[in-house]
N, C-alpha and C positions, 0 to 999 in steps of 0.2 A: 519903022512898022509898028503897028498895034495888032495886037493878037486878041481876038474875039472869045471871050470865055464865059462860062457859067458854073454855078454851084448847086450841086444837087445833095440835099442833106442839110438842113438849117438849126441844127442845134447849137451849142457855144463854140464848136470846134469849126463847123460850116460857116457860122457867120464870121470869124476869124478869117477864113479863106476869103469870103465875099469881100471883107475890108480891106485886105491887102490887094487883092485884085482891083477893086476900085480906086485905090490910091496909087498904084504902079503906073509908071508914065509909059510903060510899054504895053499895058493890057486895058483892054474895055470890057466890063461887066455888062453881059447882055441879056443875062437872065439868071433868076434864083428860082429853085425847084424843091418841093417838099410836099409829101402827101398828106400832111397837116396844114389845113387852108390858111389857119390864123399865123402859122410860122411864115408861110409862103408871102403872106400879104404884108407882115410885119416887116419881112426882110427887104421887100419889094419897097417899102415906104422907106426904111433907113439906108438903103444902099443905091437907090435910084435906077432899079431895073426890075424888066417885066417878070411877073410871077407866074408860074407854071406848077400843076400837081402831079405831073407824071414826067416821066422821061419822054414818053411819045409825045406828050403836048410840048415838050421844051424843044424836040428836034422839028417838029412841024411850025414852031412859032417863033423861035429865036434866030432864024436866019443862019448863015455860015457860022459854024464853030470851029475854032482853032483848038480848043483843049476845055475839059470839063473837069472839075474836083467832083469826086464822090467823097463826101463826108457824112453817110449814114453811118448809124450804130448797129443795134441789135445785140442779140446774145452775146456776151463775152466781147462786146464793143465791135463785134467784126461780123455778125450773123446777116445783116441787110446789106452787104457790099457787093455780094454776087450779081443779082439781079440786074441793077442800074449799071454796073460795070460792063456786063455782056451785052446789054443794050447798046449802050455807047460805042463800045470796040466794035460791035456788029455792024454799026453805022458809020463806020471808020474815022472815029473821033479819039485822039488821044486822051487818055486818062490819067490825072494825079488821084489815087485813092488814099484813104485814111488807114492808119495800122488799127488793129492788125489788118495785114491782106486779106485774111478771112480766118475765123475761128474753126472752119472744115478745112481740113489740108486737101481733100480732094477738090473742093471748088477753087481754092487758091491755085492749083494746078491747072485748072481750066483756064482760069483767066489769063494766066500767064501764057498758055499754049494759044489761046485766042489771039493775044497781042502779037505773038510772033507770027501766026498763020497771016495775019492781016498787015504784018509789017509796020506796026503802029507803037509810038511812044507809050510807055506804061510806066508811071513812077508811083511811088508811095511816100508818104508823109514821115519818112525817117529823121525826123528834124535835128536830132541831136548830134548827126555826124557833120551837119552843116554850120556848127558855130565856128567861129575863128581859131577859137582855142583847140577844138578837135581838129580843125583842119591843119593846123600848125604841128600837131604830134604827126600827122600822116606825113606832112614835108619832113619832119625830122627822120621819121622811119625810112621814108624813100631816100634822103640824101646821106644815110647811114650814120646819123648822129648817135643813136643809141647801140650801134654794132649789130650783132646778131641778136634776134629777140628770143628771150628765154621763158618769161613768164608773163602772163596778163592776168589781171583780176578787175572785175567790174561788180561795184554794188549800187544798187538802185532800190530805194526803199521811200514810201510815203504813207501818211495815214489816210487809208481809205477804208472807211467803215462799211462799205457796199458789200452785200452778200448776193451771189446768183448761183453760177454753176460751181462745181467743185474745183475746177481748173480756170476760173475766171482770172486770178492773180498773174498765172503764169502766161496765158494767152493775150490778155489785153495789156499788160504792161511790159512785159520782157521781149517783145519785137525791138524795141528800143536798144535794151540792153544787149542782146546777141549780135543785131547789127552793128553796134559800136566795136565789139569784140571782133566780129569778122572784118570791120573795116580796117583794125589794126594788126590782125593775126591771120587773116585768110579763111578759107574753108574749114568745117569742123569735119572731123574723123568720127569721134565718138563722144560719148557723155555718160556720166553717172550721176543721178540725182536723188535727193532726200528732201522731204517736205515735213512740215507740222502746222498743224492748225492752231491758230492763236486762240487765246483765253476767249471762250464764250462763241468760236468761230464755228460754222459749218464748212466752210471752204480752206483749202490749203493756202494759208495766207503767208507763210514763211518757206522759203526754198534756198538750198544750196545744190549748185550743179558744178561738177568736176567735169573738165573739158579737155580733150585731146585735139589740137588742130592738125591737119593733114601736113603743115609745115613742120612738125615736130615742136611746136610751143605747146606749152601747158597752161591752163588757165581755169580759173573759178569764176562763178557767178553767185553774188549773194542779194536775195530780193526778200522785200517783205510789204504787206499792206499794213502792218502794225507798228509803224515807226513813230517816234516823236517827232513833233514840230521843229524842233530844234537840232534834228540829227543830220539836217542835210539831204538834199534829193539824191546825189549821186557822186560817185568817185570812179576814176579809170586809173589804173595803175599799170604801166608798161615798164618791165625790166628786160635790159639787154647787156651783151657782154661789156659794153662801154658807157652804159648812163642808164638813168630812169626818168620816166616823165608821169606826172602825177597831176590829173585834171579834177577839179572840185567843183560841185553843184553846177553840173552840165556845162557851164559857160564862162564863169566868173575867175576862177584862179587856176593858172597852170603852172606848176613847178617843173624845174630840171635839178637833177642831181647826177653829177658825173660819178662814175665809178671809182676814178682814182682824183683825188683832189677834194678841196673843201668849197670851191666858190660854186655856190648855187645861185640859180635864177629864178624869180617870179615876175609872172606877169599877171594882171589884173585886166579884166575889161577889155580884152583884144577886140580890136575894129569896133571899139564904142559898145559892144554888147553887154548889158548889165544885169539882163535877168532871162529866166526861160521863157518869158513870154515873147520875147524878140526873137526866138529861134523859129518861129512860124515864117515871119517875114524872110528871113534868111533862107530857107528851104524852099519857100513857094517862088521868092524871087529867082533862085537858081533854075527852077523849072520854068518860069517865064522866059528866062534867058535861053535855054536850051531849045524850047519850043519855037522862039522867035528866029533862032539861028537854023531852023530847021535840021538838027543834028540827027544822026541816025539812031533809030531805035536802042541799039547796043550801046550806045554811048550816054543813056539817061543816066544820071547819078542817082542814087537811090531808087534802082528801078523795081518793078514788079517782081522780077527775077530774084533780086537779092533780098526783098521781102520774103519770097517765098522760101528761099534757104533759111532765113531766120526762122521761119515758121516750122519748117523740118526738124530743125534743132530743137526747137520747143516740143514739138510732139515727140520726139525721141526722149525728152527729158521726162515726158508724162509716162511714157512706157517704162522708162526705167523705174520710176516711183512706184508704178503698178505691179512690175514684175521683180523689183530687187536685183537688176542687173545692169551691167555695162551693155549700152545699146549702140551699134553703129549708126551712123548718119548717112543716108544713101543721096546721092546727087539729086538737086532740085531738077525736075524735069522743065 
């Protein structure tokens, strides 16, 4: 079976979605949509699909749609997701959104609630968790190789000179970080966060978040937009009673360290994945597989509900920075 898909929002990330859909054997790209006519026209020419300038035009002109990616951006990279997502869900179409699910927590809650009301699949491009290396850590945890988890730490930093809102760094970058931490350690109970503005900065571009998970695991998140290009993008460190797993640079190197003994293991480029750019195909490919298989909405991996849960943690961290206290994270609605 071939699923009919479209993409709304054709910046760099939206074009990546369109390319993956076009090249996937189980998908047919039947529409590209952007409010900027030049973007829509260029994408139509590049990917061989009709161009539309609004969601309403897409719904009227593209025919049957099995799923649509919403890769709009907006303030803090999430300000423009709400309207097209609600239009598509309201029309009965499953949506794969870009992260953050929304920079406005109330809108994020509404989108998840609408997908549940309509019984529709709703996913978010939380692509870091879909790397073969991260999936291997998940297998080790489920199989008990690490024993009882004690501590997790996540570091994600890039050199991003862009300035917008005071919380741009937290809301735009760290949905990935929190999602990975939740993937390995479960729901978050409370956070205490601290932030610093980098040299010459107007935004809070450096952050440290202390995290207590409902499972009892404790953790940290270290993030920055002031990192050097040679510092590496990402590191995940998961320590248990029987061993430790360390994932470096999102997908490239996975290390295993036993608690007792000296024989370590190192895996490079698991599944043939060699760079961060390849993670989009891994995540979107899984979305295509699940839509094609007609899985139940609650079975979608990297779901809107999970993205909302990550955003709730980020908002709690912002409150902690503003008010100088430990903040309890409520359950995502």
